[in-house]
C-alpha positions in Angstrom: -11.1 16.4 60.8 -12.5 19.7 62.1 -12.3 21.3 58.7 -14.2 18.3 57.3 -16.9 18.7 59.9 -17.1 22.5 59.2 -17.5 21.8 55.5 -20.4 19.4 56.2 -22.1 22.0 58.5 -21.6 24.7 55.9 -23.0 22.4 53.2 -26.1 21.6 55.3 -26.8 25.3 55.9 -26.3 26.2 52.2 -28.6 23.4 51.1 -31.3 24.6 53.5 -31.1 28.1 52.0 -31.1 27.0 48.3 -34.3 26.0 46.5 -32.8 25.7 43.1 -32.3 22.0 42.3 -29.3 22.5 39.9 -27.5 24.7 42.4 -28.0 22.1 45.2 -26.6 19.4 42.9 -23.6 21.5 42.1 -22.9 22.2 45.8 -23.3 18.6 46.7 -21.0 17.4 43.9 -18.3 19.9 44.8 -18.3 18.9 48.5 -18.3 15.1 47.7 -15.3 15.5 45.3 -13.4 17.1 48.2 -13.7 13.8 50.2 -10.7 12.2 48.6 -8.0 9.8 49.8 -6.1 12.6 51.6 -9.1 13.0 53.9 -9.1 9.3 54.7 -5.4 9.5 55.6 -6.1 12.4 58.0 -8.9 10.5 59.6 -6.6 7.5 60.1 -4.0 9.6 61.8 -6.5 11.3 64.1 -8.2 8.1 65.0 -5.0 6.3 65.7 -4.1 9.0 68.2 -7.3 8.2 70.1 -6.6 4.6 70.8 -7.1 3.9 74.5 -4.8 1.0 74.8 -1.3 2.0 73.7 0.2 -0.1 71.0 3.7 -0.8 72.3 6.6 -2.1 70.3 6.5 -5.3 72.3 2.8 -5.9 72.2 1.8 -4.9 68.7 4.8 -4.4 66.4 4.8 -2.8 62.9 4.2 -6.1 61.1 1.2 -6.9 63.3 -0.4 -3.5 62.7 0.3 -3.7 58.9 -1.3 -7.2 58.8 -4.4 -6.0 60.5 -4.8 -2.9 58.4 -4.1 -4.8 55.2 -6.7 -7.4 56.1 -9.3 -4.7 56.7 -8.5 -2.5 53.8 -8.5 -5.5 51.4 -12.3 -5.8 52.1 -12.9 -2.4 50.5 -13.4 -2.0 46.8 -11.3 0.8 45.4 -13.3 3.6 43.8 -13.7 3.8 40.1 -11.6 6.6 38.8 -12.6 6.3 35.1 -13.5 9.9 34.2 -15.7 12.4 35.9 -19.4 11.6 35.7 -21.9 14.5 36.0 -24.3 12.1 37.6 -25.2 13.1 41.1 -25.9 9.4 41.9 -22.4 8.4 40.9 -21.0 11.1 43.2 -23.2 9.9 46.1 -21.9 6.4 45.5 -18.3 7.7 45.8 -19.3 9.5 49.1 -20.7 6.2 50.4 -17.4 4.5 49.7 -15.6 7.2 51.7 -18.0 6.6 54.6 -17.2 2.9 54.3 -13.5 3.7 54.5 -14.1 5.7 57.8 -16.0 2.7 59.2 -13.1 0.5 58.1 -10.6 2.7 60.1 -12.8 2.3 63.2 -12.9 -1.5 62.6 -9.2 -1.7 62.3 -8.6 0.2 65.5 -11.2 -1.9 67.4 -9.5 -5.1 66.1 -6.1 -3.8 67.2 -7.4 -3.1 70.6 -9.0 -6.5 70.9 -5.9 -8.3 69.8 -3.9 -6.2 72.3 -6.2 -7.2 75.1 -5.8 -10.9 74.3 -2.0 -11.0 73.6 -1.1 -12.6 77.0 -4.0 -15.1 76.9 -4.0 -18.8 76.1 -6.8 -21.3 75.3 -6.0 -24.8 76.6 -8.0 -27.8 75.5 -8.3 -31.3 76.7 -7.7 -30.9 80.5 -10.4 -32.9 82.3 -12.8 -31.0 84.6 -13.7 -32.5 88.0 -17.3 -33.2 88.8 -17.7 -30.8 91.7 -20.5 -28.4 92.4 -18.3 -25.7 94.0 -16.9 -23.4 91.4 -14.0 -22.4 93.7 -12.9 -26.1 94.1 -13.1 -26.6 90.3 -10.9 -23.5 89.7 -8.3 -24.4 92.3 -8.1 -27.9 90.7 -7.7 -26.4 87.3 -4.9 -24.0 88.6 -3.0 -27.0 90.0 -3.2 -28.9 86.8 -2.2 -25.9 84.7 0.7 -25.3 87.1 1.8 -28.9 86.5 1.6 -28.4 82.8 3.7 -25.2 82.9 6.3 -27.0 85.1 6.5 -29.9 82.6 7.2 -27.3 79.9 10.1 -25.9 82.1 8.2 -22.8 83.1 8.2 -21.6 86.7 4.9 -19.9 87.3 3.2 -19.5 90.7 -0.5 -20.1 90.9 -0.9 -16.5 92.0 0.6 -15.5 88.6 -2.2 -17.2 86.7 -4.2 -13.9 86.5 -7.4 -15.5 85.4 -8.6 -19.1 84.9 -11.9 -19.5 83.3 -13.7 -22.5 81.8 -15.5 -21.4 78.6 -19.2 -22.3 78.4 -21.7 -23.5 81.0 -20.8 -26.2 83.6 -22.3 -29.5 82.4 -21.7 -32.8 84.3 -22.2 -34.7 81.1 -19.4 -32.8 79.3 -16.6 -32.2 81.7 -14.0 -31.1 79.2 -14.6 -27.4 78.5 -11.6 -25.4 77.2 -9.8 -23.1 79.7 -9.1 -19.4 79.1 -5.8 -18.5 80.8 -4.8 -14.9 81.3 -1.1 -14.6 82.1 0.7 -11.6 83.7 2.9 -11.1 80.6 3.6 -12.5 77.2 6.9 -14.1 78.3 5.6 -17.4 79.8 3.3 -17.8 76.8 6.2 -17.4 74.4 8.2 -19.9 76.4 5.3 -22.4 76.4 5.0 -22.3 72.6 8.8 -22.6 72.4 8.7 -25.7 74.6 5.5 -27.2 73.2 7.3 -30.4 72.3 7.3 -31.3 76.0 3.5 -31.5 75.8 3.3 -33.3 72.4 5.8 -36.0 73.4 4.3 -36.6 76.9 1.5 -39.3 77.0 -0.1 -37.5 79.9 -1.0 -34.7 77.6 -2.0 -36.8 74.6 -5.4 -35.0 74.4 -4.2 -31.6 75.4 -3.9 -28.7 72.9 -2.8 -25.1 73.3 -3.7 -22.1 71.1 -3.7 -18.4 71.2 -6.8 -16.5 72.3 -8.0 -15.4 68.8 -10.5 -12.7 67.9 -13.4 -13.5 65.6 -11.6 -12.1 62.6 -8.5 -14.2 63.4 -10.6 -17.4 63.8 -12.2 -16.8 60.4 -8.8 -16.2 58.8 -7.4 -19.3 60.5 -10.2 -21.5 59.1 -9.6 -20.1 55.6 -5.9 -20.9 55.9 -6.5 -24.5 57.1 -9.1 -25.1 54.4 -6.5 -23.9 51.9 -3.8 -26.1 53.5 -6.1 -29.1 53.3 -6.9 -28.5 49.6 -3.2 -28.1 48.7 -2.4 -31.3 50.5 -5.1 -33.2 48.6 -3.7 -31.7 45.3 -0.1 -32.5 46.1 0.9 -35.1 43.5 4.1 -36.6 44.8 2.7 -37.5 48.2 6.0 -36.4 49.8 4.7 -33.2 51.2 1.8 -31.9 53.2 0.7 -28.3 53.9 0.2 -26.8 57.4 -0.5 -23.3 58.8 2.4 -21.7 60.7 3.6 -18.4 62.0 2.6 -15.9 64.8 -1.0 -14.8 65.1 -0.5 -11.6 63.0 1.4 -13.4 60.2 -0.1 -16.8 59.8 0.5 -18.5 56.4 0.3 -21.9 54.7 3.7 -23.7 54.3 4.8 -26.8 52.6 6.4 -29.4 54.8 8.1 -32.7 53.9 6.4 -35.7 55.4 8.4 -37.6 58.1 9.2 -41.2 57.3 6.9 -43.5 59.3 
């Protein structure tokens, strides 16, 4: 990366001292051509080493990182390698694509960090909110109800271990049903909850309760695309014996075909 920055500085100084247009174009073209895929690889390695939140094997495994990077890189159009154009404008276009790649690397790392910060979180829907002015009283009531939900899912979790309980959105007496953001001390109780989710789905007490991961904006957009695809494939399914649903961990969600259960 240092050599790349040195080349840019050198280029700027050279251009300042050159008044000949053709010479300037030649210098610019030579430097632009040197910004190839290898430079991008070096940038990736150096930027990865600067990640503030360590990506542990448990928290962000290889498949998760690959999925994030693939998702971001797929947004970039590959450069056109058909011949070498003498046009300075074409070379500048190529340079712009390299800059876009650098921005993509940054976006990937930011997305990884954000997903890392959310990995122990849950969003719980459908738990009624009490009509109480005191925020402390409302939060204590929510903790008690969440504790009960965890117990019904065979999870032993003290109220003190509910790191953060927060209703999303503004308190509104006319809409006492805001979703709850739950921050857990580790991923273990969260994994157990999803493993035992049938205890919630089969309990009439939780008929209106839903549980989901705390997704980033990119994950929410991808989730919507997958569910739209699943809906379309279900509508196009000819036999009527199958429907399509979205399944899998947050970093590897996909549309799957499931046989309909007999009613």
